[in-house]
N, C-alpha and C positions, 0 to 999 in steps of 0.2 A: 887699538884692538880691544873689543869687549870680551872679557873673560868671565867665566862663572866663578862665583865666590867673591867678586870684588866688593859687592855692597849687599847689605842685608835686605835691601828692597829690590833685589834683582827681578823677582817675579812681577812686582808691580811695574817696573820699567818695561818688561817685555809686553805686558798687557797694554801699557800706554802706547808703545811703538806700534803694535798691531792695530789698535783703535785709530791712531793717526793715519796709518796707511790705508785702512778701510774707509775712513771718513773723508780723506782727501782725494779719493778717486775721481772726484768731479772738478779737480783743479788742474792747473797746468803744472809742468815740471818745476817751474820756479817757485810754486807755492808749497812744494813739499817740505821745504826746510823750515817753513813757518811753524811756530809753536802755538797750539791753542791752549788756552787756560782751561782747566777742568771745569770751570764755572761758566764758560762761554756758551751762548747760543743754543739753538735747537740741534745743531750738528755736533755738539760737544758731548763729553761724558755724562753730563747732567741730564741729557735727554734719554739715556738708557733706562732709568727707573720708570719714566713715563711710558716708554714703549713696552717695558715688561708688564706694567699694569694693564696696558691695552691687550697684550697677549693673554694675560691671565683672565681678563674679563671675557675675551672672545672664547677662550677654552671653557670657562664656566658656563657661558650661554649655550655652547654646543653640547656640553655634557648634560645640562639641565633639560634641553629639548629632547635629546636621545633617551634620557632616563624616563622622563614623563611619558613620552610617546610609547616606549617599550612597555612600561607598566600598564598603560591604557590598553594596548593590544593584548597583552597577556590576560588581563582581567576580562576583557570583552570576549576573547576566544574561549576562556574557561567557562564563562557564563553560557555561551552558545552550546558548548559541548555538554554541559551538565544539565541545563534547565530547558533548552529549547524543545527537546522531545516531549517534555511534560506540557509545555505551552501549546505545541502542535496538537497533542492529543486532546486538550481541552477545546481547541478551535474545531477540530474534526468532530468531536461529539456534539458541539453546538450546531454544526452544519447538518448532522444526521438526524437531529430531533425533528419530529413531524409536528408542524404547526402552520397556521395560515401565513403565507408569504415566505416560507422557508424554501431553500434551494430544491428540496425533494418534493415539495407540495404539488406542483403542477404535474410532474411525472407520476405521482401517486394517484391523482384524480383521473388522469387519462395518460396512458403510456405514450411516449413520443413516437413509437413505431408500432405498426400493426402486428398482431399475433396470428399465427397459423395453427389450425387444428386439423390433423389428418385422422380420418376414420377408416378402419378396415373392417369389412364384413366377412363372416364365415358362411358361405353358401352351403346349406345342408343338402347334399345331393341324393341321399337315400333315406328319407324320413319314413318310407313304408316298411323299412326293416327294423323299426324301433322295437317290435315285439319279438324279433329274432335274436335270441341271446348269443348266438354264435357269430353275429355280424356287428361290427363297430360302426358308429356313425362316421361317414366320410365327409370331410369338410374341404372346401375350396376357398382360399382367401381372395377377396376382391378389394380393389382400391389401390392407392388411397383416394378417398373423396375429401378434398381439401376445402376448408372453410376459413375465411379471413375474419378474425374477431377484432372488434373495436370496443373494448370495455371502458366503462366510465363509472365513477362513484356518484351516487345520488343520495338525497336525504341525509346530508352530512351534518352532524351535530357534535360540537366540542364540549367536553366536560372537564372544566378546569379543576374541579374539586378532587378528582382522582386521576387527572392527567390521562384521559382516554378520549377516543373519538368513535362515534357511531355512524354507520353508513349502510347502504345497500349497494349491490353491484348489478349493473345492467349492461348487457352486451348485445351488440348487433353482429349478426353472422351473415357473410356473403359467400356464396359458392364460387370457388376459384376453378373455373373449368380448365384453364391452361395448366394449373399445378396439379390437377387430378388425373388419375388413371381410370377413367370411367365417367359415366353420366348419372345424374340423379334419376334417370328413367330406367336404369338397369334393374332387371327383375331378379329378386333374391328370395330364396327359400329359407325361412328361419322358423324358430320355435314359436308356437302360438302362446304368447305370454298371457293372454286372457284366460285360456283354458287351464294353463298351469297354475295361475293365481287362484282361480276358483277352486280347483282341486286341493291346493295347499291350504286354503282357508277352511275347508271342510274336513281337514285331517282329524281333528279332535271333536267333531260334531257327532251327534247320534246317527243311528242307521237311517232313519227316515229323512233327516236333513241331507245326508250324503246322497241318498237316492234321488232327492229332489234336485240336487246339483247335477247329478248324472243325467237326469231327464232333461234339464235345461240345456246341457251341452248337446244332447241329441236333437232337441227341438231347433236350436239355432245352428245346427249343422257344423258344430265346431270340430276341427281336426287337430292332430298333434302338431301340425305346422301350418304356416301361412305363406303365401307367395305375394309379395308386395314390392313396390319400387323402393329404391334407396331413399328417395325423398320422403316417401310415406313412413318408412321405418325410422327416420331421423326427426326432422323439424316439422314436416307438414302433418304427420299423423294420419291415421285412417279411422273410419267409423266402424264400430262393432256393436251389433244389436244387443249382445249380452252386457256390454258396458252400459248402454242406455238403460237396460233393465235394472242393472245394479244401482244406478243412480236413484231409481225410484224405490228400491228395496232397502238400501243402506243409507247411512248418514253421509253427508257431503265430505266429511273428513276421511271416511273409508274409501270413497270413490271420488277423488277430487277432479278427475278429468273426464271430458266428454269424447275424447279421441285417444287413440293409442299411438304412441311414438316415443322412442327412447329420449329424444331431446325436445319433445313437444312442450310448448309454453316457455321454453328457455330463451328463444330469440326475442330480444327487445322486451324482456321482462325483468323486473327487479324483485320479484317475490319468490322465485323458485329456490334459490340457494340460501335464502334467509337473511336475517338481520345480524350484522356484525358489531362488536364492540372490542376495540383493541387499544393497547397502551401506546402512548405517543413518545415515551422516553423523556419527557420534559423534566420530570422530577427525578427519575432514575433511568439512566441510559441503559442499564441492564435489563429493563422491562420493554425496550423498544420492540414494537411489532407483536408482542405476545397477546394471545386471546384473553379477553376479559369476560365477555358473554357472547353467546350465540342464541339467537331467537329469544333474547331477554332472560336467559338463564345462565348461571355460571358453570353448568355442566349439561351433558345430554341425558336424555331419558331412555336411550336405546341400548345402553350397556350398563352393567352394574359395576360397583366398586371403582377402582382406579381407572378402569377402561372407559368410564363415562366422563372423565376429566377433560377439560379443554387445554390440552398441553400444546406447547409450541406456538408457532407463528401462523398468520394467515397466508404466508407465502410471499410477502412483499418486502418486509423488513425483518431484520434479525439484529440482536445486540452486537455491537462491534467487538472484535477480539475473539476469533474462533479458536477452538481447542480440538486437537486430534483425538483426545481421549473422551470428549463429551459429544454425543450425537446431537443432531438437530432434528426437530420435529415439525411436521407440516400438517396443519389441520385442513382436512378436505371435507367440505359439506356434502358431497355426493356419497361419501362413505360414513358420514356422521361420526367421525373419529379422527384421531391424529395418527400420522404415519411416521414412525421413527426411521431416520437415515443415519447410518454409521459411516465414519471416515474410512475411505478406501485407499487413496493415494494423492500425491501432489501432482498437479498438471499445470501446463502453461497455456494461457488463452490470450491471444493478442499481445504477447510479451509480458503478461502479468502472471505471477504465481497465484495458483488457486488451490483450495482444498476441495477434493471431490468426495461428496457424501452420496452413498448409494443404498438402495433398498436390498437387504439380504434376507435370509430365512427368518430372522427375528421380526422383520417388518410385516411379514405375511403369515406369521405363526398364529395358531388358534389354541395354544396350550399343549400341543403335541411335543414340541421341543423345549419350550420355555414356559414353565408353570405360571409365570406372572401374566401371560397372555391368554390364560384359559377363559377369562371373562369375556373375550371376544367371540367365543364359540356360539353363543346364543342358543345353547341346547343341542347343537348339531356337532357330534364328535366325528370329525373327519380328519384325514391326514393333513400334515402341514402343507401350506402353499396356497390356500384359499381363505378368504375372510367372509364370514356370514354377515351380510348387511340387510337381510330380509326385514328386520324390524324397522330399518330406515327407509325401506321401499314399499311401504303399505302392505307388508306381509308376503310380497312376491319373493320366491326363493332365489334371490340374486346373490351370487358369490363373486367376490372380486379377487383377481390374481394379477400377476404380471403377464404381459402378452406371451402367448404360446406356452403358458405355464412355466415361464422361466424361473428357475430357483425353487420350484415346487417339488413335492414328492413325485417320483416316477409313476405313482398310481394313476395320476390324472392323464399323463401322456399315453398310457396303455389303454385308456378307455376310448380314445378316438383316433382317427387317422387324418393326416394332412397338416400336422403341426411340426414345427422345427424351431425350437428356441435358440436364440442367438443373443449374446451379451451386447454386441454393438447395436442391434436393432431393437432389443426388447428390455434393456435395463432401465430402471427408474433411478435418476441421479440428479444431483444439483452440485455445480462447481461454483464456489464462492471465494471472493477475495478475502483473505483471513483478517486483514486489519479493519476494513470497513464493513465486512460481512455483506457486501453487495453481490447478488447473484450475477454471474457472468455467463453461465451456460446451464440451462435447465432443460431436462427431458422428462416430462411427466407422462408415463406410459402405464395404462391400466386396461385390464380386460374384464368384460362382463360375461359371467357364466350363469346358466340356469340349471338348477338341479331338477332332474326328472326322476321321479320315484314312483313305485306302484302304489295304488290305492284300491283296496279290495272292492269297495262299494261304488267306485267310479268306473263305469265301463270303459271309457276312453283310455284309462291308465291302469287297468287291472292287470294287464299282461306285460307291461313295460319293465325294463330293468333299471336299476338305479345308475344314473350316469350324470356327470357334470358336463353339460354341452356348452362350448364356447359360442357366443353370439356375435360379438364384435370387440374390437379394441381400438383405443384412440391414443393419440400422441400429441402433446403440445411441446414442441421443441423451440426454445427461445434462446438465441445467441445474441449477446449484447453487441451492437455495432462497434467497429474498431475505433470510431471517432470518440464515442463515450468512454470506451476502455482506455484510450490514450489520455483523456483528461484525468481519469482516476490515477493512471500511472504517473503523470506529471505531478499531481498533488502529493503522491506518496514518496516522490524523490526529494521533496523539499527538505525533510530532516537530514538526509544524507549529504545534500549539498551544503546545508548550514553547518553540519559537523565538519566537513572538509574545510570550509572557510574558517571555522573556529580553530582547527588544528594549524592552518597556515598562519593565522593571526598570532597564535601562541609561539610558533617557531620564529616568525619575524620579530615579535616583541622580545624574545629571549636574545636574539642576535643583536638587537639595538641596545639591550642592557649590557651585553658583554663587549660591545664594540670599543668603548673607551679603554677598559683594561687591556684588551688585546692590542689596541693601537699603541698604547704606552709601552707595553712589553716589546712589541715588534720594533719600534723606532729606537728604544734603548739598546736593543741588541745591535742594531745597525751602527749606532754611535760608538758602542764599545768595540765593535769589529773594526771601525775606521781608525782607531788609535793604536792598534797592535803594530809594533815595530818602530814606534817613534823614539827619538833620542831622549826626550823628557816627557814621558807619558802624562804625568800629573799636570804639568803646566800646559802641554799641548792640548790635552783634553779640555781643560777649561777655556783655552783660547778659541779652539775650534767650535766648541759649543756656543760660545758667545757670538762668534762670527756667523755661524749657521742660523742662529735664532734671530739675528738682525739683518740677514741678507736681503729679505724682501722689503722691509721698510726702508732700508738705506739705499739700495741700488735698484733702480727701476729699469736699468738697461740690461740685466742678466749678466751672463758671462762674456758678452761681446765687448770689444774695444772700439771706441769712437772718439776721434780728435785727440788722441793721446791720453785718454782717460784710463786709469788703472782699475781693474776689476777686483772683486773679492778673491778670486782664485790667485791673482798675482800677489795680493797681500799675504795669503797663506804661504805661498812659496817663499816670500821674503822672510816670513816668520821662521820657516824651517831653516833657512840659512843662518838667521840670527841665533837660533837655538842650537846650532851645531856646536858640539864640544870638541875643541882641539885636543890633540894628544898632549898630555901633561909633559912639560919640559922644565928644567931647573931655571929659576929666575936669575938674571944677572945681578950681581952685587952693585947696587946704586943707592944713593941716598933717597929716602922717601920724601917726596915733596909734600908740603902741607896741602890738605884738600881745599879746593877752591869751590866757592859757591857758584862760580860761573859755569854755565853749561859747557860740556865738552863736545867737541866736534868729532863726529864719527866719519870714517872714510866713506867714499862713495860706494853705494850698493846699486849695481846695475845702472850707473849713471845718475843716481839721485843722491842729494845730500839729506842726511837724516840727523835730526837734532834729538838727542837723548836727554830727557829731563829726569833728574834724580828726585826721588821722593824725599 
């Protein structure tokens, strides 16, 4: 019987017994009693160091792979999170720059979709009461008369020295009968713009010249109003004998047209709205779309001081990165000036967030409310709400406002009947995507008004009262198609997608770096928990650790028994029995026999002979 404390090398004997039981599992019962030398074969104890080296090598390879992969993921993810927004911004700016062959070039030369322009006329129903100061002009709105515009850029010249491009704009207009509420043959009563212009031109002349003008108006049977068709008042124009006389009496610059019409010579003409020079943004993206020159001059001659500056954009490009605190400005050649638009609210268009900029009282002020706009008055001190552009319209007393005097002083609404301003129908606004500054929804709405005032020496106007008479208003409402807006939205989601991917890469990389420490901690706890309650914890822990670490290389058959082969589980059970400590009993008095070098034979353990070799 084997008892603890018999030999100093008891621990080594236990280890040897377990190893022999585990390694002999592939032998028959008769082979169990055979003793293997510690130096024998691949199945002996000498093979354990080699297997340990293989396990250590495998562990190191796995740790190196996980560590290197984790570091790579963390570094890549951090790079994408921190630096990709800057890279994306640079790419976006390169795409927005205007130059031949760029993504925006073709759509700039000719928009990919047609534009619609709606014109509304005010039919003046009581022109005979103009001298009756107790009666207001009564107006009847007609329309819309819709025209489809196909604009294109011509005479394009690139200037690399200052990163600008020069061009002219030519448009073809087609009447859209289906989209219109009326015909171009509709008869409309409107102000006689020829008579008003002649009287206004002679306002500061001498008495004799004024009487000459008055006589000419009587000779040519001019009235306070004219009755013409919608087509004549717009693009076709109509002949007037007084205009033909004026072309012979005055210079061509003073009377440039042979017919009268609000949009006469505009159709298929590249000269009416002038010569543009704008910045392309190639050298400075902050200058993209800004006006450089108009009609070969860096400012206009129609307004003094800062009012004559070419501020803002031509309406097609704006520098990327909009701000709610900074207004945008739109240069309009029909007004010969820039129109400021202030931020109003955030809106959603086709799923895209947009900043809505609208024209408020500051945009149409003439110095009444904002002193800095006083230079737009052009000598006419009137309440806020109309802009004097007579110097831009060959001296004709034309004043521009928003339709139905929206946002203007109530003074103008009280002068006439038939107007009803509405924000939804008459507001001037531009909704733009804030990152790219691409216009998504634009509604350009302006109204033309004629100032009628008395002239003492002009018989036709001697008894009239001063009134601002609305003539027509037009609207160009352009909504970007959902397909193009979807492309912009997809491009703008790229930074968010890359950022999420970067975060995922950092998380997975950190898990890979922490996997080995977590795995070692987890399995160490399992091994410690398995040894609780053993008879000899120190020895059993070492034995079981050895058996578990060598289980897979030594036994290919798992825990199953086949043809009488013992498994590792059986070996551990035998070890538990061998390591049981019997209760201490007094030893009998007998002479101690000298120690023999021969191996001692142990009793049968579960029917097997075990040979114990002492160290």
